[in-house]
N, C-alpha and C positions, 0 to 999 in steps of 0.2 A: 612567548613560547615559540620555539622553532617549529618549522614545518615537520621535521622528523618526529618531534615530541607530540605534535598535534595528531599526526597520523597514527602514532603508537597509542595515543589516548583513544582515538576513534576505533582502532582495532580492538582494544580491550573492551570498550563499551559495546561494540558489535558482538563480541564473544559473550559478554554478559547477557545481552538481549537474546542471543541465540539460545543460550542455556535456559533462560526464563521461558522463552517461547516453546522450547522442546518440552519442558516440564508441564506447561499449560496444555500442550497437545497430548501428552501422555495422560494427564489427569482427565482430559476430555474423552480420551479413548477408553481408559480403564474405569472411570467413574463419570459416565455421562450426566448423572444427576447433579454433579458439581461443576459442569462445564458452563462457560458463558457463551451464549449464542449471539451471533451478530444480528443487528436489526434487519427488518424486512427489506427486500430488494425489489425495486420497480425498474422498468425499462425506459426511464426518461433521462435525457441529457439535452441541454440546449445546444444547437448547432447553428452557426451562421458564418458564411464565408470561410469555411475550413477551420474556424476556431471553435473549440468546445469549452464552454464555461459551465462548471458545476457550482451552483449557488451555495452560499453558506448554509450550514445545517441549523434547523430549529432545535429546541430543547431535546436532548437525547431521550429515547424511549427507555422505560425501566423494565418492561416486560419483553421477553424474547419473542420474536416473530419468525415465521418461516422465511428462508432465504430464496425460495423458489416461487415463481409466479405461475408455474405449470400445474400446480395442484399436487405435485409429488411431495413426499416427506422431505423436510429440510435436511441438509447435509451438515455435518460437523465441520468446524473450521479446520483447515489443514495447512494454512500458511499464515505468516505474520508479516504485517507491513508496519514498519516503524518510521515515524516522521519526527525528526528532531527529538528523539528520545521517547515519544509517545507511541505505544504499540497498539495495533488493531488486529484482532484475529479475523480471518476471512476464509471462506471456502472458495477454492479455485478448481473448477471441474477440469478433467484432463484436457490438455491443449490450450488452457487459458494463459493469457499474457498478464504481465504486471498491470497494464492498462485496464484489462478486463476486471481484475480484482479491485483496482482503485475505483472504477466506475460503480461496481457493486457496493463498495463502502460508501461512496458519495451518494448513490441512490438511496441507501439506508440512512443517510444523514450523519454518518460517522465522521466524515471529513469533506473538504472541498478542494478542488484543484481546477486549473485551466491550462490550456496549451494549444498547440497548433499541429495539424497533420500536414506533413510535407510529402508531396508525391515522390515516391521512390526512396524516401528516407525513413518515414514513419512519424510517430507522434512524439513531440517534444514538450515536456512539462515546463511551463514558465511561472507557475505560482501554485503553492500548496497552502491551504488554510489561511489565505490572504497574504502570505509572504511571497512577493514577486522577485524574480531575477532582477538584480540591480547592483550598480557600483561594483562590477566585476565579481559578484557573488551569484552563483547559480545552484540549482538543485541537481545533485549528482546521485545516480542510481547505483546502489550496491546490492548484490545478492549473495547471501551466505558469507558476508564480510569481505567480498571481493568486488572491485569496481566492475560494473557490467560493461561488456564489450558491445552490447546492443541496447537500443532504446526501450522505453516502456512498452511499446506496441509489438516489439519483436523479441522480447525476453519471455520465454515460456516457463511457467512455474511447474514445480513438482511438489508433491506433498512433503511438508517439513521445511520448505524454503523459508528463509527469513529475508525479506526485502527491507532495505534501509535507504531512505531518502535523506541526504545530508546537504545542508545549505553551506556551500564552501566557496572560497575565493578561487577564481580561475587563474591559473598560472601560465 
């Protein structure tokens, strides 16, 4: 498959994911009784020497838990994060970055990731769900089917955004 065809396939897949995510958000807004809530969020992440590792998740929870540790009522998911075709609904408060939403999902045991924070540049993801950057393949960030011009820590989310992490060959 040529690069042009692969990008066209990714584009069509991203559009399909965006449509499905939009439908899920509309259902969650119109029929909250049918919405799927994300698991509970805690405020823990392992940090050492500038590297953040979020450990693999245990068995997923079957009962919805609040997404806030402040005691306030939980918020409905308003963004979707897709990783290699698997989508996760998440709540991103105003001003939240992709990294913030990913940490919330990782704290809730929905996914795992690791990366490094570079001074002046931001956070770079080097592994998601155990799949590491290797052999000229890297995790690339797309938002609303467009390649992000900023990294995970500097890409601010808006309600309805669809984040897509793709494991691609670096050219």
